All heavy atoms as TSV, in Angstrom:
chain	resi	resn	atom	element	x	y	z
A	1	MET	N	N	58.159	-16.085	-17.617
A	1	MET	CA	C	57.745	-14.718	-17.303
A	1	MET	C	C	56.440	-14.751	-16.512
A	1	MET	O	O	55.486	-15.399	-16.892
A	1	MET	CB	C	57.552	-13.954	-18.612
A	1	MET	CG	C	57.124	-12.526	-18.422
A	1	MET	SD	S	57.054	-11.732	-20.039
A	1	MET	CE	C	56.322	-10.218	-19.555
A	2	ASP	N	N	56.426	-14.023	-15.404
A	2	ASP	CA	C	55.234	-13.975	-14.566
A	2	ASP	C	C	54.272	-12.939	-15.126
A	2	ASP	O	O	54.576	-11.760	-15.186
A	2	ASP	CB	C	55.621	-13.620	-13.134
A	2	ASP	CG	C	54.434	-13.602	-12.196
A	2	ASP	OD1	O	53.353	-14.048	-12.594
A	2	ASP	OD2	O	54.604	-13.139	-11.071
A	3	GLU	N	N	53.108	-13.389	-15.573
A	3	GLU	CA	C	52.137	-12.481	-16.168
A	3	GLU	C	C	51.066	-12.054	-15.179
A	3	GLU	O	O	50.163	-11.329	-15.540
A	3	GLU	CB	C	51.498	-13.137	-17.390
A	3	GLU	CG	C	52.473	-13.345	-18.526
A	3	GLU	CD	C	51.770	-13.829	-19.774
A	3	GLU	OE1	O	50.850	-13.160	-20.241
A	3	GLU	OE2	O	52.149	-14.899	-20.268
A	4	THR	N	N	51.150	-12.494	-13.931
A	4	THR	CA	C	50.162	-12.087	-12.927
A	4	THR	C	C	50.758	-10.947	-12.121
A	4	THR	O	O	51.174	-11.128	-10.989
A	4	THR	CB	C	49.765	-13.262	-12.015
A	4	THR	OG1	O	50.938	-13.771	-11.400
A	4	THR	CG2	C	49.061	-14.353	-12.790
A	5	ASN	N	N	50.785	-9.764	-12.710
A	5	ASN	CA	C	51.471	-8.673	-12.041
A	5	ASN	C	C	50.600	-7.432	-11.852
A	5	ASN	O	O	51.098	-6.329	-11.829
A	5	ASN	CB	C	52.762	-8.327	-12.767
A	5	ASN	CG	C	52.571	-8.206	-14.254
A	5	ASN	OD1	O	51.471	-8.113	-14.750
A	5	ASN	ND2	N	53.667	-8.209	-14.981
A	6	ALA	N	N	49.327	-7.638	-11.713
A	6	ALA	CA	C	48.389	-6.588	-11.312
A	6	ALA	C	C	47.346	-7.261	-10.423
A	6	ALA	O	O	47.224	-8.485	-10.424
A	6	ALA	CB	C	47.738	-5.946	-12.524
A	7	THR	N	N	46.636	-6.452	-9.652
A	7	THR	CA	C	45.678	-7.003	-8.698
A	7	THR	C	C	44.320	-6.338	-8.860
A	7	THR	O	O	44.224	-5.121	-8.935
A	7	THR	CB	C	46.174	-6.785	-7.252
A	7	THR	OG1	O	47.478	-7.337	-7.118
A	7	THR	CG2	C	45.243	-7.433	-6.251
A	8	LEU	N	N	43.294	-7.168	-8.895
A	8	LEU	CA	C	41.914	-6.705	-8.832
A	8	LEU	C	C	41.443	-6.962	-7.409
A	8	LEU	O	O	41.650	-8.046	-6.870
A	8	LEU	CB	C	41.032	-7.468	-9.818
A	8	LEU	CG	C	41.456	-7.452	-11.282
A	8	LEU	CD1	C	40.535	-8.338	-12.118
A	8	LEU	CD2	C	41.494	-6.034	-11.823
A	9	LEU	N	N	40.846	-5.962	-6.796
A	9	LEU	CA	C	40.337	-6.096	-5.438
A	9	LEU	C	C	38.820	-6.132	-5.495
A	9	LEU	O	O	38.189	-5.168	-5.915
A	9	LEU	CB	C	40.806	-4.921	-4.577
A	9	LEU	CG	C	40.316	-4.884	-3.136
A	9	LEU	CD1	C	40.812	-6.102	-2.365
A	9	LEU	CD2	C	40.772	-3.605	-2.459
A	10	LEU	N	N	38.244	-7.270	-5.121
A	10	LEU	CA	C	36.795	-7.452	-5.168
A	10	LEU	C	C	36.312	-8.005	-3.839
A	10	LEU	O	O	36.715	-9.101	-3.430
A	10	LEU	CB	C	36.419	-8.399	-6.316
A	10	LEU	CG	C	34.949	-8.725	-6.487
A	10	LEU	CD1	C	34.128	-7.471	-6.772
A	10	LEU	CD2	C	34.759	-9.735	-7.613
A	11	ARG	N	N	35.468	-7.234	-3.168
A	11	ARG	CA	C	34.901	-7.630	-1.864
A	11	ARG	C	C	35.988	-8.061	-0.873
A	11	ARG	O	O	35.871	-9.084	-0.203
A	11	ARG	CB	C	33.873	-8.735	-2.041
A	11	ARG	CG	C	32.653	-8.289	-2.828
A	11	ARG	CD	C	31.612	-9.398	-2.901
A	11	ARG	NE	N	30.463	-8.952	-3.654
A	11	ARG	CZ	C	30.227	-9.285	-4.927
A	11	ARG	NH1	N	31.059	-10.070	-5.574
A	11	ARG	NH2	N	29.152	-8.837	-5.544
A	12	GLY	N	N	37.081	-7.298	-0.823
A	12	GLY	CA	C	38.165	-7.570	0.108
A	12	GLY	C	C	39.101	-8.689	-0.302
A	12	GLY	O	O	40.008	-9.034	0.449
A	13	LYS	N	N	38.899	-9.250	-1.469
A	13	LYS	CA	C	39.728	-10.354	-1.939
A	13	LYS	C	C	40.629	-9.884	-3.078
A	13	LYS	O	O	40.167	-9.249	-4.024
A	13	LYS	CB	C	38.831	-11.500	-2.437
A	13	LYS	CG	C	39.584	-12.715	-2.899
A	13	LYS	CD	C	38.629	-13.809	-3.338
A	13	LYS	CE	C	39.390	-14.989	-3.896
A	13	LYS	NZ	N	38.491	-16.018	-4.426
A	14	ASN	N	N	41.927	-10.181	-2.972
A	14	ASN	CA	C	42.877	-9.858	-4.029
A	14	ASN	C	C	42.853	-10.943	-5.096
A	14	ASN	O	O	43.007	-12.125	-4.787
A	14	ASN	CB	C	44.293	-9.739	-3.478
A	14	ASN	CG	C	44.479	-8.510	-2.634
A	14	ASN	OD1	O	43.786	-7.511	-2.790
A	14	ASN	ND2	N	45.425	-8.558	-1.717
A	15	ILE	N	N	42.668	-10.518	-6.337
A	15	ILE	CA	C	42.648	-11.447	-7.468
A	15	ILE	C	C	43.758	-11.023	-8.417
A	15	ILE	O	O	43.719	-9.920	-8.971
A	15	ILE	CB	C	41.279	-11.397	-8.186
A	15	ILE	CG1	C	40.162	-11.743	-7.201
A	15	ILE	CG2	C	41.279	-12.325	-9.396
A	15	ILE	CD1	C	38.769	-11.416	-7.698
A	16	MET	N	N	44.752	-11.870	-8.573
A	16	MET	CA	C	45.874	-11.555	-9.444
A	16	MET	C	C	45.443	-11.668	-10.904
A	16	MET	O	O	44.657	-12.545	-11.256
A	16	MET	CB	C	47.053	-12.493	-9.167
A	16	MET	CG	C	47.547	-12.440	-7.723
A	16	MET	SD	S	48.002	-10.789	-7.160
A	16	MET	CE	C	49.495	-10.545	-8.105
A	17	CYS	N	N	45.963	-10.758	-11.731
A	17	CYS	CA	C	45.636	-10.798	-13.153
A	17	CYS	C	C	46.849	-10.352	-13.975
A	17	CYS	O	O	47.802	-9.795	-13.433
A	17	CYS	CB	C	44.413	-9.943	-13.468
A	17	CYS	SG	S	44.685	-8.182	-13.298
A	18	ARG	N	N	46.751	-10.580	-15.264
A	18	ARG	CA	C	47.812	-10.151	-16.174
A	18	ARG	C	C	47.750	-8.648	-16.374
A	18	ARG	O	O	46.700	-8.048	-16.228
A	18	ARG	CB	C	47.655	-10.824	-17.544
A	18	ARG	CG	C	47.785	-12.315	-17.505
A	18	ARG	CD	C	47.822	-12.920	-18.886
A	18	ARG	NE	N	46.557	-12.702	-19.596
A	18	ARG	CZ	C	46.470	-12.515	-20.912
A	18	ARG	NH1	N	47.552	-12.483	-21.657
A	18	ARG	NH2	N	45.304	-12.339	-21.481
A	19	SER	N	N	48.869	-8.066	-16.720
A	19	SER	CA	C	48.880	-6.655	-17.087
A	19	SER	C	C	49.021	-6.540	-18.603
A	19	SER	O	O	49.140	-7.546	-19.311
A	19	SER	CB	C	50.031	-5.928	-16.382
A	19	SER	OG	O	51.266	-6.474	-16.762
A	20	ASN	N	N	48.985	-5.311	-19.096
A	20	ASN	CA	C	49.110	-5.015	-20.520
A	20	ASN	C	C	47.964	-5.581	-21.352
A	20	ASN	O	O	48.144	-5.938	-22.513
A	20	ASN	CB	C	50.469	-5.471	-21.073
A	20	ASN	CG	C	51.613	-4.825	-20.321
A	20	ASN	OD1	O	51.586	-3.632	-20.054
A	20	ASN	ND2	N	52.586	-5.613	-19.952
A	21	ILE	N	N	46.805	-5.674	-20.730
A	21	ILE	CA	C	45.578	-6.059	-21.430
A	21	ILE	C	C	44.480	-5.104	-20.964
A	21	ILE	O	O	44.585	-4.514	-19.890
A	21	ILE	CB	C	45.162	-7.533	-21.162
A	21	ILE	CG1	C	44.927	-7.787	-19.672
A	21	ILE	CG2	C	46.188	-8.503	-21.736
A	21	ILE	CD1	C	44.354	-9.161	-19.365
A	22	PRO	N	N	43.421	-4.934	-21.764
A	22	PRO	CA	C	42.315	-4.080	-21.307
A	22	PRO	C	C	41.657	-4.662	-20.053
A	22	PRO	O	O	41.604	-5.880	-19.873
A	22	PRO	CB	C	41.338	-4.098	-22.483
A	22	PRO	CG	C	42.127	-4.541	-23.665
A	22	PRO	CD	C	43.197	-5.437	-23.123
A	23	LEU	N	N	41.170	-3.777	-19.204
A	23	LEU	CA	C	40.517	-4.213	-17.967
A	23	LEU	C	C	39.395	-5.198	-18.253
A	23	LEU	O	O	39.246	-6.192	-17.545
A	23	LEU	CB	C	39.990	-3.000	-17.198
A	23	LEU	CG	C	39.201	-3.299	-15.933
A	23	LEU	CD1	C	40.035	-4.092	-14.935
A	23	LEU	CD2	C	38.675	-2.021	-15.324
A	24	ARG	N	N	38.594	-4.940	-19.297
A	24	ARG	CA	C	37.465	-5.842	-19.596
A	24	ARG	C	C	37.959	-7.272	-19.836
A	24	ARG	O	O	37.328	-8.232	-19.437
A	24	ARG	CB	C	36.624	-5.318	-20.751
A	24	ARG	CG	C	37.088	-5.673	-22.118
A	24	ARG	CD	C	36.147	-5.255	-23.233
A	24	ARG	NE	N	36.020	-3.834	-23.434
A	24	ARG	CZ	C	36.918	-3.092	-24.079
A	24	ARG	NH1	N	37.998	-3.654	-24.567
A	24	ARG	NH2	N	36.731	-1.815	-24.223
A	25	LYS	N	N	39.128	-7.426	-20.484
A	25	LYS	CA	C	39.677	-8.758	-20.751
A	25	LYS	C	C	40.151	-9.406	-19.457
A	25	LYS	O	O	39.914	-10.599	-19.223
A	25	LYS	CB	C	40.816	-8.678	-21.757
A	25	LYS	CG	C	41.367	-10.029	-22.133
A	25	LYS	CD	C	42.358	-9.954	-23.270
A	25	LYS	CE	C	42.825	-11.350	-23.636
A	25	LYS	NZ	N	43.721	-11.337	-24.786
A	26	ALA	N	N	40.797	-8.621	-18.598
A	26	ALA	CA	C	41.260	-9.155	-17.310
A	26	ALA	C	C	40.069	-9.630	-16.479
A	26	ALA	O	O	40.109	-10.707	-15.875
A	26	ALA	CB	C	42.047	-8.098	-16.550
A	27	MET	N	N	38.991	-8.837	-16.475
A	27	MET	CA	C	37.801	-9.216	-15.717
A	27	MET	C	C	37.145	-10.452	-16.321
A	27	MET	O	O	36.725	-11.355	-15.596
A	27	MET	CB	C	36.819	-8.055	-15.669
A	27	MET	CG	C	37.316	-6.888	-14.826
A	27	MET	SD	S	36.237	-5.440	-14.878
A	27	MET	CE	C	34.818	-6.043	-13.943
A	28	LYS	N	N	37.071	-10.501	-17.633
A	28	LYS	CA	C	36.461	-11.651	-18.303
A	28	LYS	C	C	37.230	-12.937	-18.000
A	28	LYS	O	O	36.640	-13.988	-17.751
A	28	LYS	CB	C	36.409	-11.400	-19.810
A	28	LYS	CG	C	35.553	-12.362	-20.565
A	28	LYS	CD	C	35.404	-11.925	-22.012
A	28	LYS	CE	C	34.274	-12.676	-22.662
A	28	LYS	NZ	N	34.039	-12.241	-24.034
A	29	GLU	N	N	38.564	-12.848	-17.994
A	29	GLU	CA	C	39.398	-14.023	-17.687
A	29	GLU	C	C	39.151	-14.541	-16.271
A	29	GLU	O	O	39.357	-15.714	-15.999
A	29	GLU	CB	C	40.885	-13.689	-17.857
A	29	GLU	CG	C	41.294	-13.535	-19.301
A	29	GLU	CD	C	42.760	-13.176	-19.471
A	29	GLU	OE1	O	43.481	-12.948	-18.474
A	29	GLU	OE2	O	43.198	-13.122	-20.636
A	30	LYS	N	N	38.723	-13.657	-15.386
A	30	LYS	CA	C	38.458	-14.047	-13.990
A	30	LYS	C	C	36.967	-14.243	-13.725
A	30	LYS	O	O	36.545	-14.368	-12.577
A	30	LYS	CB	C	39.020	-12.989	-13.035
A	30	LYS	CG	C	40.510	-12.775	-13.173
A	30	LYS	CD	C	41.283	-14.046	-12.903
A	30	LYS	CE	C	42.771	-13.836	-13.087
A	30	LYS	NZ	N	43.537	-15.059	-12.838
A	31	ASN	N	N	36.162	-14.282	-14.801
A	31	ASN	CA	C	34.716	-14.479	-14.696
A	31	ASN	C	C	34.036	-13.436	-13.819
A	31	ASN	O	O	33.165	-13.748	-13.008
A	31	ASN	CB	C	34.394	-15.893	-14.191
A	31	ASN	CG	C	34.840	-16.950	-15.157
A	31	ASN	OD1	O	34.626	-16.824	-16.356
A	31	ASN	ND2	N	35.491	-17.980	-14.656
A	32	ILE	N	N	34.455	-12.174	-14.004
A	32	ILE	CA	C	33.849	-11.054	-13.295
A	32	ILE	C	C	33.069	-10.233	-14.316
A	32	ILE	O	O	33.617	-9.831	-15.343
A	32	ILE	CB	C	34.919	-10.178	-12.617
A	32	ILE	CG1	C	35.732	-11.014	-11.616
A	32	ILE	CG2	C	34.281	-8.983	-11.938
A	32	ILE	CD1	C	36.971	-10.318	-11.095
A	33	SER	N	N	31.817	-9.983	-14.046
A	33	SER	CA	C	30.957	-9.243	-14.962
A	33	SER	C	C	31.367	-7.769	-15.037
A	33	SER	O	O	31.383	-7.064	-14.026
A	33	SER	CB	C	29.500	-9.340	-14.503
A	33	SER	OG	O	28.699	-8.470	-15.262
A	34	VAL	N	N	31.687	-7.322	-16.236
A	34	VAL	CA	C	32.069	-5.923	-16.454
A	34	VAL	C	C	30.892	-4.996	-16.176
A	34	VAL	O	O	31.049	-3.950	-15.543
A	34	VAL	CB	C	32.594	-5.728	-17.899
A	34	VAL	CG1	C	32.864	-4.268	-18.194
A	34	VAL	CG2	C	33.845	-6.564	-18.133
A	35	SER	N	N	29.702	-5.384	-16.605
A	35	SER	CA	C	28.538	-4.507	-16.459
A	35	SER	C	C	28.039	-4.401	-15.020
A	35	SER	O	O	27.256	-3.502	-14.708
A	35	SER	CB	C	27.407	-4.975	-17.369
A	35	SER	OG	O	26.982	-6.266	-16.999
A	36	ASP	N	N	28.491	-5.272	-14.143
A	36	ASP	CA	C	28.019	-5.265	-12.759
A	36	ASP	C	C	28.993	-4.616	-11.778
A	36	ASP	O	O	28.782	-4.675	-10.567
A	36	ASP	CB	C	27.737	-6.698	-12.287
A	36	ASP	CG	C	26.539	-7.309	-12.986
A	36	ASP	OD1	O	25.708	-6.558	-13.533
A	36	ASP	OD2	O	26.435	-8.550	-12.988
A	37	HIS	N	N	30.094	-4.027	-12.299
A	37	HIS	CA	C	31.109	-3.454	-11.419
A	37	HIS	C	C	31.641	-2.133	-11.957
A	37	HIS	O	O	31.762	-1.955	-13.170
A	37	HIS	CB	C	32.290	-4.419	-11.268
A	37	HIS	CG	C	31.916	-5.704	-10.624
A	37	HIS	ND1	N	31.415	-6.781	-11.336
A	37	HIS	CD2	C	31.935	-6.087	-9.333
A	37	HIS	CE1	C	31.155	-7.764	-10.498
A	37	HIS	NE2	N	31.455	-7.369	-9.280
A	38	LEU	N	N	31.989	-1.247	-11.031
A	38	LEU	CA	C	32.733	-0.033	-11.343
A	38	LEU	C	C	34.182	-0.302	-10.977
A	38	LEU	O	O	34.464	-1.029	-10.018
A	38	LEU	CB	C	32.217	1.153	-10.530
A	38	LEU	CG	C	30.786	1.591	-10.793
A	38	LEU	CD1	C	30.403	2.710	-9.819
A	38	LEU	CD2	C	30.621	2.054	-12.221
A	39	ALA	N	N	35.108	0.280	-11.726
A	39	ALA	CA	C	36.529	0.067	-11.473
A	39	ALA	C	C	37.180	1.378	-11.032
A	39	ALA	O	O	36.965	2.422	-11.649
A	39	ALA	CB	C	37.209	-0.470	-12.721
A	40	VAL	N	N	37.976	1.307	-9.965
A	40	VAL	CA	C	38.659	2.478	-9.421
A	40	VAL	C	C	40.146	2.156	-9.294
A	40	VAL	O	O	40.522	1.146	-8.697
A	40	VAL	CB	C	38.080	2.869	-8.045
A	40	VAL	CG1	C	38.830	4.035	-7.452
A	40	VAL	CG2	C	36.593	3.176	-8.168
A	41	ARG	N	N	40.977	3.033	-9.894
A	41	ARG	CA	C	42.434	2.887	-9.793
A	41	ARG	C	C	42.985	4.197	-9.241
A	41	ARG	O	O	42.724	5.257	-9.797
A	41	ARG	CB	C	43.039	2.588	-11.163
A	41	ARG	CG	C	44.557	2.543	-11.150
A	41	ARG	CD	C	45.173	2.121	-12.456
A	41	ARG	NE	N	44.679	2.937	-13.545
A	41	ARG	CZ	C	44.678	2.531	-14.821
A	41	ARG	NH1	N	45.103	1.335	-15.152
A	41	ARG	NH2	N	44.225	3.340	-15.760
A	42	ALA	N	N	43.722	4.124	-8.154
A	42	ALA	CA	C	44.338	5.298	-7.527
A	42	ALA	C	C	43.301	6.390	-7.258
A	42	ALA	O	O	43.545	7.566	-7.508
A	42	ALA	CB	C	45.478	5.821	-8.395
A	43	GLY	N	N	42.119	5.983	-6.807
A	43	GLY	CA	C	41.086	6.930	-6.446
A	43	GLY	C	C	40.291	7.503	-7.606
A	43	GLY	O	O	39.434	8.350	-7.396
A	44	GLU	N	N	40.575	7.052	-8.830
A	44	GLU	CA	C	39.863	7.561	-10.001
A	44	GLU	C	C	39.089	6.451	-10.691
A	44	GLU	O	O	39.603	5.349	-10.888
A	44	GLU	CB	C	40.841	8.177	-10.993
A	44	GLU	CG	C	41.479	9.452	-10.484
A	44	GLU	CD	C	42.250	10.190	-11.558
A	44	GLU	OE1	O	41.960	9.997	-12.754
A	44	GLU	OE2	O	43.147	10.946	-11.192
A	45	LEU	N	N	37.859	6.771	-11.065
A	45	LEU	CA	C	37.025	5.841	-11.808
A	45	LEU	C	C	37.629	5.626	-13.193
A	45	LEU	O	O	38.039	6.586	-13.849
A	45	LEU	CB	C	35.619	6.424	-11.930
A	45	LEU	CG	C	34.526	5.533	-12.489
A	45	LEU	CD1	C	34.275	4.344	-11.579
A	45	LEU	CD2	C	33.248	6.344	-12.654
A	46	ILE	N	N	37.741	4.374	-13.617
A	46	ILE	CA	C	38.275	4.078	-14.950
A	46	ILE	C	C	37.262	3.245	-15.725
A	46	ILE	O	O	36.397	2.595	-15.147
A	46	ILE	CB	C	39.647	3.360	-14.897
A	46	ILE	CG1	C	39.550	2.008	-14.173
A	46	ILE	CG2	C	40.689	4.255	-14.237
A	46	ILE	CD1	C	40.815	1.165	-14.261
A	47	THR	N	N	37.401	3.265	-17.037
A	47	THR	CA	C	36.501	2.501	-17.896
A	47	THR	C	C	37.114	1.146	-18.213
A	47	THR	O	O	38.318	0.926	-18.026
A	47	THR	CB	C	36.203	3.263	-19.198
A	47	THR	OG1	O	37.435	3.504	-19.884
A	47	THR	CG2	C	35.504	4.578	-18.905
A	48	ASP	N	N	36.289	0.249	-18.740
A	48	ASP	CA	C	36.757	-1.115	-18.994
A	48	ASP	C	C	37.716	-1.221	-20.183
A	48	ASP	O	O	38.309	-2.267	-20.399
A	48	ASP	CB	C	35.585	-2.078	-19.154
A	48	ASP	CG	C	34.731	-1.781	-20.373
A	48	ASP	OD1	O	34.836	-0.691	-20.945
A	48	ASP	OD2	O	33.941	-2.661	-20.747
A	49	ASP	N	N	37.910	-0.135	-20.941
A	49	ASP	CA	C	38.875	-0.189	-22.037
A	49	ASP	C	C	40.264	0.298	-21.623
A	49	ASP	O	O	41.216	0.250	-22.405
A	49	ASP	CB	C	38.379	0.598	-23.257
A	49	ASP	CG	C	38.153	2.067	-22.977
A	49	ASP	OD1	O	38.114	2.462	-21.792
A	49	ASP	OD2	O	38.013	2.830	-23.948
A	50	GLU	N	N	40.409	0.718	-20.352
A	50	GLU	CA	C	41.720	1.111	-19.826
A	50	GLU	C	C	42.636	-0.107	-19.765
A	50	GLU	O	O	42.193	-1.215	-19.454
A	50	GLU	CB	C	41.586	1.685	-18.417
A	50	GLU	CG	C	40.914	3.013	-18.356
A	50	GLU	CD	C	41.864	4.176	-18.571
A	50	GLU	OE1	O	43.085	4.019	-18.400
A	50	GLU	OE2	O	41.358	5.243	-18.921
A	51	MET	N	N	43.910	0.128	-20.033
A	51	MET	CA	C	44.888	-0.957	-19.956
A	51	MET	C	C	45.278	-1.195	-18.501
A	51	MET	O	O	45.489	-0.248	-17.738
A	51	MET	CB	C	46.133	-0.612	-20.770
A	51	MET	CG	C	45.859	-0.492	-22.263
A	51	MET	SD	S	45.286	-2.020	-23.024
A	51	MET	CE	C	46.796	-2.962	-23.065
A	52	VAL	N	N	45.372	-2.459	-18.121
A	52	VAL	CA	C	45.856	-2.838	-16.802
A	52	VAL	C	C	47.379	-2.740	-16.857
A	52	VAL	O	O	48.013	-3.289	-17.752
A	52	VAL	CB	C	45.415	-4.273	-16.445
A	52	VAL	CG1	C	46.018	-4.707	-15.127
A	52	VAL	CG2	C	43.893	-4.369	-16.406
A	53	LYS	N	N	47.956	-2.022	-15.903
A	53	LYS	CA	C	49.396	-1.792	-15.886
A	53	LYS	C	C	50.056	-2.622	-14.794
A	53	LYS	O	O	49.437	-2.950	-13.786
A	53	LYS	CB	C	49.681	-0.310	-15.654
A	53	LYS	CG	C	49.066	0.596	-16.698
A	53	LYS	CD	C	49.243	2.042	-16.299
A	53	LYS	CE	C	48.468	2.945	-17.239
A	53	LYS	NZ	N	48.388	4.306	-16.747
A	54	THR	N	N	51.309	-2.928	-14.993
A	54	THR	CA	C	52.084	-3.661	-14.002
A	54	THR	C	C	52.028	-2.931	-12.663
A	54	THR	O	O	52.235	-1.727	-12.600
A	54	THR	CB	C	53.544	-3.805	-14.457
A	54	THR	OG1	O	53.557	-4.494	-15.697
A	54	THR	CG2	C	54.367	-4.577	-13.444
A	55	GLY	N	N	51.705	-3.666	-11.619
A	55	GLY	CA	C	51.642	-3.108	-10.275
A	55	GLY	C	C	50.320	-2.450	-9.921
A	55	GLY	O	O	50.148	-1.994	-8.799
A	56	ASP	N	N	49.388	-2.396	-10.861
A	56	ASP	CA	C	48.083	-1.793	-10.590
A	56	ASP	C	C	47.350	-2.510	-9.471
A	56	ASP	O	O	47.443	-3.740	-9.337
A	56	ASP	CB	C	47.175	-1.860	-11.825
A	56	ASP	CG	C	47.282	-0.651	-12.723
A	56	ASP	OD1	O	47.971	0.318	-12.358
A	56	ASP	OD2	O	46.670	-0.687	-13.801
A	57	LEU	N	N	46.615	-1.733	-8.694
A	57	LEU	CA	C	45.618	-2.260	-7.770
A	57	LEU	C	C	44.319	-1.599	-8.190
A	57	LEU	O	O	44.161	-0.379	-8.060
A	57	LEU	CB	C	45.947	-1.924	-6.318
A	57	LEU	CG	C	44.873	-2.310	-5.296
A	57	LEU	CD1	C	44.632	-3.813	-5.303
A	57	LEU	CD2	C	45.252	-1.834	-3.914
A	58	ILE	N	N	43.413	-2.382	-8.750
A	58	ILE	CA	C	42.153	-1.865	-9.250
A	58	ILE	C	C	41.027	-2.430	-8.389
A	58	ILE	O	O	40.844	-3.639	-8.322
A	58	ILE	CB	C	41.950	-2.240	-10.730
A	58	ILE	CG1	C	43.084	-1.638	-11.575
A	58	ILE	CG2	C	40.579	-1.765	-11.220
A	58	ILE	CD1	C	43.087	-2.078	-13.022
A	59	GLU	N	N	40.325	-1.514	-7.724
A	59	GLU	CA	C	39.208	-1.933	-6.882
A	59	GLU	C	C	37.956	-2.048	-7.740
A	59	GLU	O	O	37.622	-1.135	-8.496
A	59	GLU	CB	C	38.976	-0.931	-5.765
A	59	GLU	CG	C	37.881	-1.351	-4.820
A	59	GLU	CD	C	37.681	-0.386	-3.658
A	59	GLU	OE1	O	38.346	0.653	-3.604
A	59	GLU	OE2	O	36.833	-0.710	-2.812
A	60	LEU	N	N	37.279	-3.170	-7.638
A	60	LEU	CA	C	36.034	-3.404	-8.368
A	60	LEU	C	C	34.883	-3.285	-7.373
A	60	LEU	O	O	34.821	-4.014	-6.384
A	60	LEU	CB	C	36.042	-4.783	-9.019
A	60	LEU	CG	C	37.193	-5.018	-10.002
A	60	LEU	CD1	C	37.160	-6.451	-10.511
A	60	LEU	CD2	C	37.120	-4.029	-11.160
A	61	ILE	N	N	33.998	-2.334	-7.645
A	61	ILE	CA	C	32.895	-2.045	-6.739
A	61	ILE	C	C	31.606	-2.535	-7.363
A	61	ILE	O	O	31.248	-2.096	-8.468
A	61	ILE	CB	C	32.814	-0.535	-6.458
A	61	ILE	CG1	C	34.147	-0.059	-5.866
A	61	ILE	CG2	C	31.644	-0.227	-5.526
A	61	ILE	CD1	C	34.277	1.442	-5.804
A	62	PRO	N	N	30.928	-3.483	-6.726
A	62	PRO	CA	C	29.665	-3.982	-7.270
A	62	PRO	C	C	28.633	-2.854	-7.405
A	62	PRO	O	O	28.506	-2.026	-6.512
A	62	PRO	CB	C	29.194	-5.025	-6.256
A	62	PRO	CG	C	30.419	-5.398	-5.494
A	62	PRO	CD	C	31.278	-4.173	-5.485
A	63	VAL	N	N	27.950	-2.842	-8.519
A	63	VAL	CA	C	26.897	-1.853	-8.762
A	63	VAL	C	C	25.591	-2.462	-8.272
A	63	VAL	O	O	25.247	-3.582	-8.606
A	63	VAL	CB	C	26.778	-1.534	-10.271
A	63	VAL	CG1	C	25.623	-0.583	-10.535
A	63	VAL	CG2	C	28.078	-0.956	-10.788
A	64	ILE	N	N	24.891	-1.693	-7.461
A	64	ILE	CA	C	23.613	-2.149	-6.912
A	64	ILE	C	C	22.534	-1.243	-7.496
A	64	ILE	O	O	22.624	-0.027	-7.421
A	64	ILE	CB	C	23.588	-2.079	-5.387
A	64	ILE	CG1	C	24.686	-2.961	-4.817
A	64	ILE	CG2	C	22.230	-2.473	-4.851
A	64	ILE	CD1	C	24.898	-2.824	-3.326
A	65	SER	N	N	21.551	-1.865	-8.128
A	65	SER	CA	C	20.464	-1.064	-8.679
A	65	SER	C	C	19.139	-1.595	-8.150
A	65	SER	O	O	19.038	-2.723	-7.704
A	65	SER	CB	C	20.477	-1.108	-10.208
A	65	SER	OG	O	20.273	-2.419	-10.672
A	66	GLY	N	N	18.184	-0.763	-8.176
A	66	GLY	CA	C	16.875	-1.177	-7.700
A	66	GLY	C	C	15.849	-0.113	-8.049
A	66	GLY	O	O	16.172	0.932	-8.574
A	67	GLY	N	N	14.643	-0.409	-7.750
A	67	GLY	CA	C	13.631	0.573	-8.105
A	67	GLY	C	C	12.621	0.764	-7.027
A	67	GLY	O	O	12.631	0.331	-5.955
């Protein structure tokens, strides 16, 4: 069974990930910091406890902070 059936898009790069797991787990498995990125699915901001669904394309937008 192919478990890489969702895509994380980070800085123009497609990163395949498993579905049916929370976004935070998918990001952790790919060594992507949850606290340093915003996640957008179908034009809507989602939280890291959202489940990754089969066929999802989730854009990860780096958060830039400064003072």
